[in-house]
Structures are given as C-alpha cells and as structure tokens.
N, C-alpha and C positions, 0 to 999 in steps of 0.2 A: 765409765768416767766418774771419779769420785775423789774422796779424800782418804784413801787407804794406804797400805804400805808400799804399793807400786805406783803411787801418784808421781807423775813426772816421766814415767817410762812410756814409750810409744811402741805399739804392736802393729805391724803390718800384717793384716789377716787375709790370706789367700786361701781360705778354707770354704768347704761346702758340706751340706748334709750335717752329720752329727759329730764324728770323731774330732775333727779339727775345730769345729765351732764350739764344742763343749770346752775345749782347752782355752780358747780365747775368751769365752764367757767367764770362766773362773778368773782369768787375769784381769778382765774388766771389772768384776765385782771387787777385786782387791785394789782397784784404783787406777789401773793402767788405762791409757787412752788408746782404744782399739780402732784402727782404721780398716773397716771391712770393704774389700774390693768385690764388686758384683758386675755381672754382665749388663751392658746397656739395654734398656727396654724391659727385660724380663727378670733381672736380678739373678741371684744364685739359684742353682737347680732345685734346692730344697725349699724355696720360698713358696711355691704353689703346688697344689695337687691336681691330678687329672680331673677329679670331680669338681673342683672349684678353682679354675685357672686364674681367676681375677681376685682371689682373696688370699692374703698371707696365712699360711698354716700356723696352727698353735705351736708346733714344733719349732718352726723358724723363729717365731716371736719369742719363745721361751729361751732360745739359745743366742739371740742377737739383740735383745732389747737394750743392752748397755753399750752399744757400739755406734760409731759413726759409719754410715754407709755411703760409699762413693762408687760411681760407675766408671768402668774403663774397659775398652775393647782390647784385650790382651792378644788378639790375633793380628793386630796391626803394629807396625814399627813405632807409631806415635804412642800407642798404648803401653808398649814395653818401655819406651823412654820415660813415660810418666811414672811407671812403677819404680824404675831405677832412681828417679828424682825423689820419690817418696821414701825409698830405701835409705837415702842419705840422712834422713831425719829420724829414722826408726832405730830402736834398740834391738828389736826382735822381729823376725819374719817367721810366720807359721803357715805351713801348707799341707794339704792332704789330697793333692791331685793324683791322677793315675800315674803309675810307674813311668818314668822317663819324660813326663810332661814339662817339668821345670827345666830340664836340660834342653829340650826342644825350644823352649821359649827364650833361652839365653839367660836363665835365672838359676843356674846351678849354684851350689854353695860356693864354689871357687869364684864364679863370676860375681856373686853378691859380696863376697869377702873383698874382692878387688875394689868395690865401690865403698864399702864400709868395713874396714879391717876388723873392728871389734863386734861385728854383728853376731847375734845368736840366732841360729838357723834351725828351726824345729820342723821335722818332717815325719808325718805319720803315714805309714803304708800298711797294707794287709800282711805282708810277709817280709822277713828280714833280708837284708842285703847278703848275697852269697847263697841264699836258699834256692833250691831248684824251682820254687814258685815265685821268685822275686818279681818277675814281670807280670804276675797275675793281679788284676784288680780285686778288691774284696770289700764286702759290706759286713755288717754285724753278724748275720747268720753264718756266713762263710768262716769268719774268725772263731765263732763259738763252737762250730762243728769241728774244724780242723785243730783247734786248740784243746778240745776235749771237754768243753763245758757241758755239752748236752749229755755226756756220759754220767754226770752227777745230778742230772735232773730227770724226773720221770721215773720209769721202771727200768730194770736191767735190760729187758728185751724191747723196751719202747721208750727211747729217749725223747724228750720233749723240749722244743725250743723255749728259751727264756722269754718271758713276757716283756722284760725290760731290755734295753739295748746295752747290755753289759760290756761288750767289747768296744762299742763306739764311745760311750760316755766314760767308761773306765780308762781306756787308753788316752782319752783327751785329758782327764784329770791327772793321769800319770805324766803326760807331757807338760802340763802346767807346773807340776812339782819340779820336773827336771829343768824347766826354763827358769824358775825362781832360783834353783841352786846354781845355774849357770850365771845368772845376774849377780849373785853373791860372789861367785868366783871372779867375775869380771871386776867387781868393785875392789877386790883384793889384789888381783894380778894384772888387770888391764887387758885381758884377752877375751876374744869371742870364741865361739865353738859351734860345731854342728851336733845336733841331737837327732838321732834316727830311732824311731820307735815303731815296732811291728805289732799290729793288733793280735796276731796269733801268739806272739811271745808273751804279751800281757796276759792273755787268757791261760796259757800254759802255767805261768807263774801264779795266777789266781787259783788254779786247780791243784797246785802241788800237794795239798794236804787232803784232796778229795778222794 
C-alpha cells in the first residue's frame, strides 16, 4: 500500500507460498492495495515452518509485508460469500491454488466474472491448460526440472538445482507484468480478462537461449 502507479487498485490475493505471493508483492510495492486472504488460526501454509511453528518465516514476511491480511474459512458457505463480497470491490484476483480448487470453491473465472464483469483474473499453475500434466500440482523444483532449467546449471552429467526459486518468483513477476498490461487494456477498452500462467512454460521461455 503506497503512492505508486497502481494506487487505487485493489488486489484480492488468494495465494500461498511463493509464486502467487511474489506477484502480489510486486503489485503492492507499486501502490496497489492488496487484500491477502489467509486461513483462520494458522494463516497461509507458507507462514510457519515445521521447526518454528509459532514464528512467521522470513520468506513469508519478505513476500507479504506490504499487504493487508484477513482471515476467511473458504471451506464454508459463509467464507465463500465473504470472498464474493470482497470481489465486488476488487480490480484483480490472483490465485495459485492446486488445479481445480477454484472451480470446486465456486470461484472459477466465469463465476467471478458474473460478479464483477471487468475483473482481471490471474491464475498461476505448474503446467499449462491442455497439457497432459495439467492436473499435477507443482513447486519450484518440479517446474525447473520439467522446464529444463537444471540442464543449464551444474555439469552436463550432473545437473544441480538452482539455489534461488527461479520458477516461483520469476513466474510471479511475469504474472504481475501481465496484470499491469491487462489493467492498461481495461482502461482503454473497459474489459476484464483471464490470465493463465504455467510455471513450466515460464522456465522453458527463460531457457530458450540456454
């Protein structure tokens, strides 16, 4: 929340861990008002570690320090009703839940668009729609391996995992860029749109000259 180029825009943040939260972090530093939805009691899954269950992790703080945190039990009808109420006031919704989760919750793009016709709906998944791996969940190591990133790190016969979360943060930043472009288009044409981004696709693009 600040006085940047995105001041006045509201982002409904249904993200967890890194890929989605990196996206909304960027939007927040650019001035957007980010409403981060977390589970009651424990917060989002990336907030705590097994070793220190009662302390917010550095990773969580680094990716969420510029957001408003609210709690909502999205497994209840009342929780979903609250999300839909918040959606009426939002410009953008961003999610990186497991494949099919938003549809099961009644929060698919079509259902959100019915509530807010010009909503910009950003969705980050491990694999692209239509891919034979579409239904598979993914974390950074899976995306960097299946996208070919480890083929350009380490030795030819001994690939090495990247020390940085390239797929997570990189795809999050790419989604932020796409959302900004969608907001510009909405200003010109008055339309919302859906943005689907696959972490594997991002890594393939990153490695195209490797």
